[in-house]
C-alpha positions as CSV (number, residue, x, y, z in Angstrom):
1,X,15.2,-70.0,67.1
2,X,14.7,-66.8,69.2
3,X,17.2,-68.1,71.8
4,X,19.5,-68.9,69.1
5,X,19.6,-65.6,67.6
6,X,19.7,-63.9,71.3
7,X,22.9,-66.0,72.0
8,X,24.3,-64.8,68.2
9,X,23.3,-61.0,69.6
10,X,25.1,-61.3,73.0
11,X,28.4,-63.0,70.9
12,X,28.3,-60.1,68.8
13,X,28.1,-57.5,71.6
14,X,30.8,-59.4,73.5
15,X,33.2,-59.5,70.5
16,X,35.8,-56.5,70.7
17,X,35.8,-54.1,67.7
18,X,38.9,-53.3,65.9
19,X,40.3,-49.6,67.0
20,X,41.8,-47.1,64.6
21,X,45.3,-47.6,65.8
22,X,44.7,-51.4,65.8
23,X,44.0,-51.4,62.0
24,X,46.7,-49.4,61.4
25,X,49.2,-51.8,63.1
26,X,47.7,-54.8,61.1
27,X,48.0,-52.8,57.9
28,X,51.4,-51.4,58.6
29,X,52.5,-55.0,58.9
30,X,50.6,-56.7,55.6
31,X,52.2,-53.7,53.7
32,X,55.4,-53.8,55.4
33,X,55.1,-49.6,56.1
34,X,55.2,-47.6,59.3
35,X,52.6,-47.6,61.4
36,X,52.1,-43.8,61.1
37,X,52.2,-43.6,57.3
38,X,49.2,-46.1,57.6
39,X,47.4,-43.9,60.3
40,X,47.9,-40.6,58.1
41,X,46.3,-42.8,54.9
42,X,43.8,-43.8,56.9
43,X,43.1,-40.2,58.1
44,X,43.3,-38.9,54.4
45,X,40.5,-41.3,53.1
46,X,38.4,-40.2,55.8
47,X,38.9,-36.8,54.9
48,X,38.3,-37.5,51.0
49,X,35.3,-39.6,51.9
50,X,33.6,-36.8,53.7
51,X,34.3,-34.8,51.0
52,X,33.0,-36.9,48.6
53,X,29.8,-37.4,50.7
54,X,28.9,-33.8,50.8
55,X,30.0,-32.8,47.1
56,X,28.3,-36.2,45.5
57,X,26.0,-37.5,48.3
58,X,27.8,-40.9,47.6
59,X,31.4,-42.9,48.3
60,X,32.4,-46.1,47.7
61,X,34.8,-48.0,49.5
62,X,35.5,-50.5,46.6
63,X,35.1,-54.2,48.1
64,X,34.3,-52.5,51.2
65,X,31.1,-50.2,51.6
66,X,28.9,-47.5,50.2
67,X,28.2,-44.4,52.0
68,X,25.1,-42.4,50.8
69,X,23.2,-39.4,51.9
70,X,19.2,-39.6,51.9
71,X,16.9,-36.3,52.7
72,X,14.1,-37.1,55.3
73,X,10.9,-35.0,55.0
74,X,9.9,-32.7,57.6
75,X,6.9,-34.3,59.8
76,X,4.0,-32.3,60.9
77,X,3.4,-32.3,64.6
78,X,-0.1,-33.3,66.4
79,X,-1.2,-36.1,67.7
80,X,-0.5,-39.8,66.6
81,X,-1.7,-43.3,68.0
82,X,1.4,-45.0,68.8
83,X,1.1,-48.8,71.1
84,X,-2.6,-48.2,71.6
85,X,-2.2,-44.4,73.1
86,X,-2.5,-41.1,71.7
87,X,0.8,-39.1,71.8
88,X,1.9,-35.6,71.3
89,X,4.3,-35.3,68.7
90,X,6.7,-32.4,68.0
91,X,7.2,-31.3,64.3
92,X,10.6,-32.1,62.8
93,X,12.1,-30.4,60.2
94,X,13.5,-32.0,57.2
95,X,17.2,-33.6,57.5
96,X,19.7,-35.4,55.6
97,X,20.8,-38.6,56.9
98,X,23.9,-40.7,56.1
99,X,23.7,-44.5,55.6
100,X,26.2,-46.9,54.9
101,X,25.3,-50.0,53.1
102,X,27.8,-53.0,52.5
103,X,29.0,-53.8,49.1
104,X,27.7,-56.8,47.0
105,X,31.2,-58.8,47.3
106,X,30.7,-58.4,50.8
107,X,27.5,-59.4,51.2
108,X,27.9,-62.5,49.0
109,X,31.3,-63.4,51.2
110,X,29.1,-63.5,54.5
């Protein structure tokens, strides 16, 4: 079982990710539009998504993903036991973290 998981992870690492330019080309061909127009739409989508996440804390790309913000509490400094050793830990301030989750339709299709 472990070996299968490791082979699957290696296959995922070697797979090439789609760049913005490649995505724009694919969308342009599928929709019969100019690549420059599709690239502008992708830029605007990123801009609108950023504004919505900042304003509402949530943004959904229908059928694809949901982007949410989450507040992490501040942590106290001191010593903690980690892996059987005592380690000094610095205090961390509270911060807002952005997370992306797949939408149910995408989860079901995989």
